[in-house]
Structures are given as structure tokens and as C-alpha cells.
KEKE-3310 file (N, C-alpha, C; in steps of 0.2 Angstrom, whole numbers, plus 5000, padded with zeros to 4 digits):
npx = (5004:5011:5013:5001:4999:5009:5004:4991:4995:5000:4988:4980:4985:4979:4965:4964:4965:4954:4944:4950:4955:4951:4939:4935:4933:4921:4912:4905:4904:4902:4893:4891:4881:4864:4866:4865:4872:4886:4886:4898:4899:4894:4896:4910:4915:4913:4921:4921:4909:4911:4911:4920:4921:4917:4923:4934:4941:4945:4952:4963:4968:4971:4981:4991:4994:4990:4998:5005:4994:4988:4998:4997:4985:4986:4995:4989:4978:4986:4991:4979:4974:4985:4985:4972:4974:4984:4978:4977:4970:4962:4957:4943:4945:4958:4960:4952:4960:4971:4966:4962:4974:4980:4971:4972:4983:4978:4973:4960:4942:4937:4949:4954:4944:4945:4957:4956:4947:4955:4964:4956:4949:4938:4933:4930:4937:4950:4949:4948:4961:4970:4966:4970:4984:4988:4986:4996:5007:5006:5008:5021:5028:5025:5034:5043:5052:5044:5046:5048:5062:5068:5065:5071:5085:5087:5085:5096:5106:5104:5104:5107:5099:5087:5088:5089:5097:5112:5108:5106:5103:5104:5108:5109:5118:5118:5127:5133:5146:5163:5170:5160:5155:5165:5165:5153:5154:5163:5155:5147:5144:5136:5122:5110:5115:5118:5105:5099:5107:5106:5092:5094:5104:5106:5104:5096:5080:5072:5075:5079:5069:5067:5077:5088:5087:5087:5077:5078:5090:5098:5114:5123:5117:5118:5121:5131:5146:5157:5150:5144:5156:5161:5151:5151:5163:5160:5156:5142:5133:5143:5150:5153:5167:5166:5160:5163:5151:5146:5140:5139:5142:5143:5139:5137:5129:5129:5115:5109:5114:5110:5113:5116:5104:5102:5090:5076:5072:5059:5051:5051:5048:5037:5040:5052:5049:5041:5051:5060:5052:5050:5063:5066:5056:5050:5054:5042:5043:5050:5041:5030:5036:5039:5026:5020:5028:5024:5011:4997:4997:4990:4993:4983:4980:4990:4997:5001:5011:5024:5023:5025:5038:5038:5029:5027:5033:5050:5055:5057:5073)
npy = (4994:5006:5013:5019:5026:5036:5043:5047:5057:5067:5070:5075:5088:5093:5092:5101:5113:5115:5124:5135:5146:5162:5164:5172:5185:5184:5180:5169:5151:5140:5125:5108:5106:5110:5111:5122:5139:5142:5151:5162:5169:5161:5153:5142:5136:5139:5149:5151:5157:5165:5167:5159:5162:5154:5162:5168:5157:5152:5163:5163:5151:5154:5163:5156:5145:5149:5152:5141:5132:5138:5138:5124:5122:5130:5122:5110:5115:5118:5105:5098:5106:5104:5090:5089:5097:5090:5080:5068:5053:5045:5030:5023:5010:5010:5018:5010:4998:5003:5006:4994:4987:4994:4991:4978:4977:4978:4967:4963:4968:4976:4981:4988:4998:5004:5009:5019:5027:5031:5039:5050:5049:5045:5032:5038:5050:5044:5039:5051:5057:5047:5047:5060:5058:5048:5055:5065:5056:5051:5063:5066:5055:5057:5061:5050:5037:5023:5011:4994:4991:5001:4999:4986:4989:4997:4987:4978:4987:4988:4975:4969:4974:4968:4954:4940:4942:4936:4927:4923:4912:4914:4909:4916:4920:4932:4942:4952:4954:4950:4940:4932:4928:4920:4910:4904:4901:4890:4880:4875:4862:4855:4857:4857:4861:4874:4880:4878:4886:4898:4901:4901:4910:4921:4939:4944:4948:4947:4936:4925:4916:4908:4900:4907:4910:4920:4929:4926:4934:4947:4945:4956:4967:4966:4972:4975:4979:4971:4959:4955:4952:4942:4932:4930:4923:4911:4894:4884:4877:4879:4886:4902:4911:4922:4938:4955:4967:4983:4987:4974:4956:4943:4927:4917:4905:4898:4893:4892:4895:4904:4906:4920:4924:4927:4938:4934:4942:4941:4937:4947:4959:4968:4974:4979:4989:4998:5002:5008:5018:5026:5030:5037:5047:5064:5075:5079:5093:5099:5098:5105:5118:5120:5120:5131:5142:5142:5145:5157:5167:5176:5184:5190:5194:5204:5198:5186:5187:5182:5169:5171:5168:5154:5151:5161:5166:5171:5189:5197:5197)
npz = (5000:5000:4988:4986:4997:4995:4984:4989:4997:4989:4982:4992:4992:4980:4983:4994:4988:4981:4986:4990:4982:4975:4981:4991:4987:4980:4991:4992:4992:4978:4977:4970:4955:4958:4972:4986:4987:4997:5012:5017:5029:5039:5054:5057:5069:5086:5099:5116:5114:5104:5086:5073:5057:5041:5031:5038:5040:5027:5023:5031:5027:5014:5016:5022:5013:5000:4988:4985:4983:4972:4963:4960:4955:4944:4937:4935:4926:4915:4912:4909:4898:4889:4887:4880:4869:4862:4857:4864:4871:4885:4891:4899:4904:4906:4918:4926:4927:4933:4946:4950:4951:4961:4971:4973:4982:4994:5008:5009:5005:5016:5022:5012:5011:5024:5023:5013:5020:5031:5025:5021:5009:4995:4984:4972:4973:4972:4959:4952:4955:4949:4936:4932:4935:4926:4914:4915:4915:4902:4894:4898:4892:4879:4868:4868:4860:4857:4851:4847:4845:4851:4865:4866:4864:4876:4885:4882:4886:4900:4905:4917:4927:4926:4927:4938:4953:4962:4976:4993:5007:5024:5041:5057:5072:5084:5094:5108:5112:5109:5116:5121:5108:5103:5111:5110:5097:5097:5103:5092:5083:5075:5063:5071:5083:5080:5077:5090:5098:5093:5096:5110:5113:5104:5101:5092:5089:5078:5071:5080:5085:5074:5073:5069:5056:5041:5029:5012:5002:4992:4988:4984:4989:5003:5019:5034:5025:5029:5033:5021:5013:5020:5019:5005:5004:5010:5010:5005:5019:5028:5043:5049:5057:5071:5066:5066:5066:5065:5081:5085:5086:5074:5070:5056:5046:5030:5022:5009:4992:4978:4961:4950:4938:4921:4912:4902:4888:4882:4892:4901:4895:4896:4908:4906:4896:4904:4913:4904:4899:4910:4913:4901:4900:4900:4913:4926:4932:4922:4911:4916:4916:4903:4897:4903:4899:4886:4887:4888:4901:4914:4928:4940:4953:4963:4974:4970:4961:4962:4956:4943:4940:4939:4929:4919:4903:4899:4898:4882:4874)
capx = (5000:5015:5013:4995:5000:5012:4999:4986:4998:4999:4981:4978:4986:4974:4959:4964:4965:4948:4939:4954:4957:4946:4932:4934:4930:4914:4908:4901:4907:4897:4894:4890:4875:4859:4867:4864:4878:4888:4887:4905:4898:4892:4902:4913:4916:4913:4926:4919:4903:4913:4911:4925:4917:4921:4927:4940:4945:4947:4957:4969:4971:4974:4987:4997:4995:4987:5002:5006:4988:4986:5002:4995:4979:4988:4999:4983:4975:4991:4991:4973:4974:4990:4982:4967:4977:4988:4973:4978:4964:4963:4951:4940:4948:4965:4959:4950:4965:4976:4963:4962:4981:4981:4966:4975:4988:4975:4971:4953:4939:4937:4955:4954:4939:4947:4963:4954:4944:4960:4967:4951:4947:4933:4935:4929:4943:4956:4948:4950:4968:4973:4964:4975:4991:4989:4987:5003:5012:5005:5011:5029:5030:5023:5040:5048:5052:5042:5047:5051:5069:5071:5065:5076:5091:5087:5086:5103:5111:5103:5101:5108:5093:5081:5089:5089:5104:5114:5104:5108:5099:5108:5106:5114:5118:5120:5130:5135:5153:5168:5172:5154:5154:5170:5163:5147:5156:5166:5150:5143:5147:5131:5116:5105:5118:5117:5098:5098:5111:5103:5086:5096:5109:5105:5100:5092:5074:5068:5077:5080:5064:5067:5084:5093:5086:5085:5074:5082:5092:5103:5121:5126:5113:5119:5125:5137:5151:5160:5146:5144:5162:5162:5146:5153:5168:5158:5153:5136:5133:5149:5148:5159:5170:5163:5161:5161:5147:5144:5142:5138:5146:5138:5141:5133:5129:5126:5111:5108:5116:5107:5117:5113:5101:5100:5083:5074:5069:5052:5047:5051:5047:5033:5043:5057:5045:5039:5057:5062:5048:5051:5070:5066:5051:5052:5053:5036:5044:5052:5035:5026:5039:5038:5019:5019:5031:5020:5004:4995:4995:4990:4992:4979:4981:4997:5000:5004:5016:5030:5022:5028:5045:5037:5024:5027:5039:5055:5055:5061:5079)
capy = (5000:5012:5017:5022:5031:5042:5046:5051:5064:5072:5071:5080:5095:5095:5093:5107:5119:5116:5129:5141:5152:5165:5163:5177:5191:5183:5180:5162:5145:5137:5118:5105:5108:5108:5112:5129:5142:5142:5157:5162:5172:5156:5150:5135:5134:5145:5148:5155:5160:5169:5163:5159:5161:5151:5167:5168:5150:5152:5169:5161:5146:5157:5167:5151:5140:5151:5152:5134:5129:5141:5135:5117:5123:5132:5117:5106:5117:5117:5098:5096:5109:5101:5084:5089:5100:5085:5075:5061:5050:5041:5026:5021:5004:5011:5020:5004:4994:5006:5006:4987:4985:4997:4988:4971:4977:4977:4960:4962:4974:4980:4984:4994:5004:5007:5013:5025:5032:5034:5045:5055:5048:5040:5029:5043:5054:5041:5039:5057:5057:5042:5050:5065:5056:5045:5060:5067:5051:5051:5069:5065:5050:5058:5061:5045:5032:5017:5005:4987:4991:5006:4995:4981:4993:4999:4980:4976:4991:4987:4969:4966:4976:4964:4947:4938:4943:4931:4927:4918:4911:4914:4909:4920:4921:4939:4943:4959:4955:4946:4934:4927:4926:4915:4904:4901:4897:4884:4875:4873:4856:4852:4861:4857:4865:4881:4882:4878:4891:4904:4902:4902:4915:4927:4945:4947:4945:4945:4929:4921:4911:4904:4896:4912:4910:4926:4929:4926:4941:4948:4946:4962:4972:4964:4976:4980:4976:4965:4953:4953:4949:4935:4927:4929:4918:4905:4888:4881:4872:4880:4891:4907:4913:4928:4944:4961:4971:4988:4986:4967:4951:4939:4920:4915:4899:4899:4888:4891:4901:4904:4910:4925:4922:4932:4939:4932:4948:4940:4936:4953:4964:4973:4977:4983:4994:5003:5005:5012:5024:5030:5033:5042:5052:5071:5076:5083:5100:5102:5098:5111:5124:5121:5122:5138:5147:5142:5147:5164:5167:5183:5184:5196:5196:5206:5194:5180:5189:5178:5163:5172:5165:5147:5150:5165:5166:5177:5194:5196:5201)
capz = (5000:5000:4983:4986:5002:4992:4980:4992:5000:4983:4980:4997:4990:4976:4987:4999:4984:4977:4988:4993:4978:4971:4984:4996:4984:4979:4997:4993:4988:4975:4977:4964:4953:4962:4979:4988:4988:5004:5015:5021:5035:5044:5058:5057:5076:5091:5105:5121:5112:5098:5080:5068:5051:5036:5028:5042:5039:5020:5022:5034:5023:5008:5018:5023:5008:4994:4983:4984:4980:4966:4958:4959:4951:4937:4934:4933:4920:4910:4910:4906:4891:4884:4885:4875:4863:4859:4855:4868:4874:4891:4891:4906:4905:4909:4924:4930:4928:4938:4952:4952:4953:4968:4976:4974:4987:5001:5009:5008:5004:5022:5024:5007:5013:5030:5021:5010:5025:5035:5021:5020:5002:4993:4978:4967:4974:4970:4952:4949:4955:4945:4929:4931:4935:4919:4909:4916:4912:4895:4892:4899:4888:4872:4863:4868:4855:4860:4846:4850:4844:4857:4871:4866:4865:4883:4889:4881:4890:4907:4906:4924:4931:4924:4929:4945:4956:4966:4982:4998:5014:5030:5048:5061:5079:5085:5101:5109:5113:5105:5120:5121:5102:5101:5116:5107:5090:5099:5104:5087:5080:5070:5062:5077:5088:5078:5078:5097:5101:5090:5100:5117:5114:5099:5103:5086:5091:5072:5068:5085:5085:5068:5073:5066:5049:5038:5023:5006:5001:4987:4991:4982:4993:5010:5023:5032:5020:5032:5033:5014:5011:5024:5016:4998:5004:5013:5006:5008:5024:5033:5048:5049:5063:5073:5062:5069:5061:5069:5088:5087:5083:5070:5068:5051:5043:5024:5021:5002:4988:4971:4956:4947:4931:4916:4911:4895:4886:4880:4898:4905:4890:4899:4914:4903:4893:4909:4916:4899:4899:4916:4912:4895:4900:4902:4920:4927:4932:4915:4907:4918:4914:4895:4895:4906:4894:4879:4888:4890:4908:4917:4935:4941:4960:4965:4979:4967:4956:4962:4952:4936:4939:4937:4923:4913:4898:4901:4893:4876:4874)
cpx = (5004:5014:5006:4995:5003:5008:4994:4989:4998:4992:4978:4979:4981:4967:4959:4964:4959:4944:4943:4954:4951:4939:4930:4930:4923:4909:4905:4905:4902:4898:4893:4883:4869:4860:4867:4871:4880:4889:4893:4904:4896:4898:4904:4913:4915:4918:4923:4913:4905:4914:4918:4922:4921:4925:4934:4945:4948:4953:4963:4972:4974:4981:4993:4998:4993:4992:5004:5000:4987:4991:5000:4989:4981:4991:4994:4980:4980:4991:4985:4972:4979:4988:4977:4970:4981:4984:4974:4971:4966:4956:4949:4943:4955:4965:4957:4955:4970:4973:4963:4969:4982:4977:4969:4980:4985:4973:4964:4949:4938:4943:4956:4950:4942:4953:4961:4951:4949:4963:4962:4948:4941:4936:4935:4935:4949:4955:4950:4957:4971:4972:4969:4982:4992:4989:4994:5008:5011:5009:5019:5032:5029:5028:5045:5047:5050:5042:5050:5059:5072:5071:5070:5083:5092:5088:5093:5108:5110:5101:5102:5102:5087:5082:5088:5096:5106:5111:5107:5103:5104:5104:5111:5113:5121:5121:5133:5142:5157:5169:5166:5153:5159:5168:5158:5149:5159:5161:5146:5147:5142:5126:5111:5108:5117:5110:5097:5101:5108:5096:5088:5100:5108:5101:5096:5085:5070:5070:5078:5075:5064:5074:5089:5092:5084:5081:5079:5084:5097:5109:5124:5123:5115:5123:5126:5141:5155:5156:5145:5150:5163:5157:5148:5159:5166:5155:5147:5136:5139:5146:5155:5162:5166:5165:5159:5157:5144:5146:5140:5142:5141:5142:5135:5134:5125:5122:5110:5111:5113:5111:5113:5110:5100:5093:5082:5070:5061:5048:5047:5050:5043:5036:5049:5054:5044:5046:5060:5058:5049:5058:5070:5061:5053:5050:5047:5038:5046:5046:5031:5029:5038:5031:5018:5022:5027:5013:5003:4993:4996:4989:4989:4980:4988:5001:5003:5008:5022:5029:5024:5034:5044:5033:5025:5034:5043:5054:5059:5068:5080)
cpy = (5006:5016:5022:5028:5037:5046:5050:5057:5069:5074:5076:5087:5098:5097:5099:5113:5120:5122:5135:5147:5155:5165:5169:5183:5190:5182:5173:5157:5141:5129:5115:5107:5106:5110:5120:5132:5142:5149:5158:5165:5167:5154:5143:5132:5140:5143:5153:5160:5165:5165:5164:5157:5157:5156:5168:5162:5150:5158:5166:5155:5149:5160:5162:5147:5142:5150:5145:5130:5132:5139:5128:5118:5125:5126:5112:5108:5117:5110:5096:5099:5106:5094:5084:5092:5095:5080:5068:5059:5045:5037:5024:5015:5005:5013:5014:4999:4996:5005:4998:4985:4988:4993:4981:4971:4976:4970:4958:4969:4979:4984:4990:5000:5008:5011:5020:5030:5035:5040:5050:5055:5044:5037:5034:5048:5051:5040:5045:5058:5053:5045:5055:5063:5052:5050:5064:5062:5051:5057:5068:5060:5051:5058:5055:5040:5026:5011:5000:4988:4996:5002:4990:4984:4994:4992:4978:4980:4991:4980:4966:4969:4972:4956:4946:4938:4937:4932:4922:4918:4910:4912:4912:4919:4928:4940:4950:4959:4949:4939:4929:4924:4920:4909:4901:4897:4891:4878:4872:4868:4853:4858:4862:4861:4873:4884:4883:4885:4898:4906:4904:4909:4922:4933:4948:4944:4943:4939:4924:4915:4906:4900:4901:4913:4917:4925:4929:4933:4941:4949:4953:4968:4971:4969:4974:4976:4970:4959:4951:4950:4942:4930:4925:4923:4911:4900:4886:4876:4874:4886:4896:4908:4920:4934:4950:4965:4977:4987:4979:4962:4946:4932:4918:4908:4900:4892:4887:4897:4899:4909:4915:4922:4928:4932:4937:4938:4947:4939:4943:4960:4970:4977:4982:4989:5000:5006:5010:5019:5029:5033:5038:5048:5059:5071:5081:5091:5103:5103:5104:5118:5125:5123:5129:5143:5147:5145:5155:5164:5174:5182:5191:5199:5198:5201:5188:5181:5185:5171:5165:5169:5157:5147:5155:5165:5172:5183:5194:5200:5206)
cpz = (5000:4994:4983:4992:5000:4988:4983:4995:4995:4982:4986:4995:4985:4979:4991:4994:4981:4979:4991:4988:4975:4974:4988:4993:4982:4985:4998:4990:4985:4975:4970:4962:4957:4970:4980:4989:4996:5007:5019:5027:5041:5048:5057:5064:5080:5097:5110:5119:5106:5092:5076:5062:5046:5032:5031:5041:5032:5020:5025:5030:5017:5010:5019:5017:5001:4988:4980:4980:4973:4961:4956:4954:4944:4933:4931:4927:4914:4907:4906:4899:4886:4882:4879:4869:4859:4856:4858:4871:4880:4892:4898:4908:4908:4916:4929:4932:4933:4945:4954:4954:4960:4973:4978:4980:4994:5001:5007:5007:5010:5023:5018:5009:5019:5028:5018:5015:5029:5031:5019:5012:5001:4986:4972:4967:4971:4962:4949:4949:4950:4937:4928:4931:4928:4914:4909:4913:4905:4891:4892:4894:4880:4867:4863:4863:4858:4856:4850:4850:4850:4863:4871:4867:4873:4887:4888:4885:4897:4909:4914:4929:4931:4926:4936:4948:4960:4973:4987:5004:5019:5036:5052:5068:5081:5092:5102:5111:5110:5109:5120:5114:5100:5106:5113:5100:5092:5101:5098:5083:5074:5068:5067:5082:5086:5079:5085:5100:5099:5094:5107:5118:5110:5102:5098:5087:5084:5069:5073:5085:5079:5068:5070:5059:5046:5032:5017:5004:4995:4990:4990:4987:5001:5013:5030:5027:5023:5032:5025:5011:5014:5021:5009:4998:5007:5009:5009:5013:5030:5037:5049:5056:5065:5068:5065:5064:5066:5076:5090:5084:5080:5069:5062:5048:5036:5022:5013:4998:4981:4966:4953:4940:4927:4914:4903:4893:4885:4886:4902:4901:4893:4904:4911:4900:4898:4912:4910:4898:4905:4916:4906:4896:4902:4909:4921:4928:4926:4911:4909:4916:4907:4894:4898:4901:4888:4880:4889:4897:4911:4924:4938:4948:4961:4970:4977:4962:4956:4958:4945:4935:4937:4930:4917:4909:4900:4896:4887:4877:4869)
residu = (MET:SER:ALA:LEU:ARG:THR:MET:THR:ARG:ALA:TRP:ALA:VAL:VAL:LEU:SER:GLY:VAL:SER:LEU:VAL:GLY:LEU:LEU:GLY:ALA:GLY:VAL:VAL:PHE:GLY:ALA:PRO:GLY:GLU:SER:ALA:MET:ASP:LEU:SER:GLN:PRO:VAL:VAL:THR:VAL:ASN:GLY:ARG:ALA:ILE:THR:ARG:ALA:GLU:LEU:TYR:ARG:ARG:LEU:GLU:GLU:THR:GLY:GLY:GLU:ARG:VAL:LEU:ALA:ASP:LEU:MET:ALA:ARG:ARG:LEU:ILE:GLU:ASP:ALA:PHE:ASP:THR:ALA:GLY:LEU:LYS:LEU:GLY:GLU:SER:GLU:VAL:ASN:ALA:ALA:ILE:ALA:GLN:MET:LYS:ALA:GLN:ALA:PRO:ASN:GLU:ALA:GLN:TRP:GLN:ALA:PHE:LEU:ALA:GLN:GLN:GLY:MET:THR:GLU:ALA:ASP:LEU:ARG:SER:TYR:LEU:THR:PHE:SER:LEU:LYS:VAL:LYS:ARG:LEU:THR:GLU:LYS:SER:VAL:ASP:THR:SER:ASP:ALA:ALA:VAL:ARG:LYS:PHE:PHE:ASP:GLU:HIS:ALA:GLU:GLN:PHE:GLY:ARG:PRO:GLU:THR:VAL:VAL:LEU:ALA:GLU:ILE:VAL:LEU:ARG:ASP:GLU:ALA:LYS:ALA:ARG:ARG:VAL:ARG:GLY:LEU:ILE:LYS:THR:GLU:ALA:ASP:PHE:ALA:ARG:LEU:ALA:ARG:GLU:GLN:SER:VAL:ALA:THR:GLU:THR:ARG:GLU:GLN:GLY:GLY:VAL:ARG:PRO:GLU:GLU:ALA:LEU:ALA:ASP:MET:GLN:PRO:GLU:ALA:LEU:ARG:GLN:ALA:VAL:ALA:ALA:LEU:ALA:VAL:GLY:ARG:VAL:SER:GLN:PRO:ILE:GLN:THR:ASP:GLU:VAL:TRP:ARG:ILE:VAL:LYS:LEU:ASP:GLN:ARG:HIS:ALA:ALA:GLU:LYS:ALA:ASP:PHE:ALA:GLN:VAL:LYS:ASP:HIS:VAL:ARG:GLU:ALA:TYR:LEU:ALA:ALA:SER:ALA:LYS:GLN:VAL:PRO:ALA:LEU:ILE:GLU:GLU:LEU:GLY:ARG:ALA:ALA:GLN:ILE:LYS:ILE:VAL:ASP:PRO:ARG:TYR:GLN:GLY:LEU:SER:ARG:MET:PHE:GLU:ALA:PRO:PRO:ALA:GLN)
# end
């Protein structure tokens, strides 16, 4: 759910801006069609009998975040206009697929709904955000060569990223001082000894109850370096001497070693294409700057003239 959590934080900025900008002068906020206009003179809360009105709330919100929110709204307008002008299309099926992919990360429907509620979102909010995000993605990728030849060239240049790295499965006994580590190492004669001593002596609570066994991991990513070097030199089934790693000492047993495997392009082609697009697409800030310089933007409110640096074209030389 981490990807969804990241996106909802960005979406919160959009939602916060919907009713901030351009409202105070009119004195009302207009809701959806059919809804009554909102009277900004109405209280939001009372403190010791004194009202804080919606107008006061909105004024304070504009003072503290108005420029950020207005910049967000302007960027969204630029994106929406550019998407339409370019003649790009976004099918409902694409949005549905994106929602289904994210929803699949939740163990069940109840947890999915609970997560949305925790973020202050509905599925309609999520759909709106994803629709906009997919439009941004399409625009940033618009000029990228997406031919099979270009994707294959990217794969050939980055083949190691798509293969299976060398991995290992370790068991460990973690101790706080060298003397005890050497004493425990001397007691290990069999695999059963290792598992028993891990349960009895190891201070690593995350692996102790499993006899010291760690999850399978890529050797190249193993930290700290002293541990990685020791494991790289260890034969399967062998137990190391105590290894100092930071403030503890480790005794490790190499249970499994799986050699690196090269990727088959045909099997990973879709993954390669996504990685290629991500690496080749225009960065969003660059896209916004480009669209802003080509657009006709007039900043009317003098409080927001600072936004001209972001959106307006530079003066002619």
C-alpha cells in the first residue's frame, strides 16, 4: 500500500486547493449543481461564544498556503489543456486497471475501505487522482520512441537490472561481545547446535525464534560490507567465525546460495518497457515549465506575482 499512500499525500494538495482560491471576493462558495451556495459568514466553530466564520478560515488558509495551492491549480490546468490539445485519449479501462492494481495490494475489501477512510478519500477521489496522473504520464512520455527496437536497446544496455541477482539464505547468531561470540562458536558442532544456540543466545529478536534463519536476500545488497564479504567467501553448509558488524558480533551459517540468472527479454518485456519509459520520459517539472512558457498566463492578483517565475515566459531580449 506504500505506493497508494504516496499518491494520496499528493492528492491531498489538490483537494485542499479546490475551495481556497478566488472565493473570498465573491463571498460564497458554489457547490455541485443543484446544491445551495455556501454562506461564508456562517460560523465553522465557536470559541467562548465567539464565532470563527468560514470566511476567516478560508482567508487564513489562503494566507498560509494560497500560493502553493494556486500553483498546483495552474499546473493542473496546463496539463489538462495540453492533453486535450495534443489529441491524447485516456480510456476508462486504463483507469479501472490502475485502480484494480492498487486495490490488489489490500488483503481484503474491508481493509481497502478502511485505508481510504484513513486517508480521507473515497474511491471517486482516487479515480479522479489516477485519471489526472495517467494524463501526466502520457504527456511526459509523448515524445519517447516506444518502438520494440528502442525497448530492446534499453534492455541490452541494462540487462543486469532485469535478471535475478545472486541470492543467499543465512542463519545467524548475533551477540554483543567478542568473547561470548567466540565461546558460542566453539559450541557449534552440528546444524542442530546452531539452531539451538541461536534460540538460546542470539539477541536478534527478528530471527532468533526461527533458529537464526534470515529471509532470502541479494548478496550484492547485503550490509554491512564486512558481513557481505564474509558470506561471499563462505561455502554452503559452513559456519563462519565471529564477524564484527557495527556494535555486534555475528556468527553466520550459509544455508543456500542461488546463482545470478540472466533475464529472458520475452518474459520481462513489459517490465522493461515501463522502466524504459520511466527513464526516458520528460521530468514533470520540466514539462510544467515548458507548458507555462508556451501558455498565455496573466496573474491578476498582485499577491501571486511571484508565480511568474514558474509559469510566465521570460521577457524578450
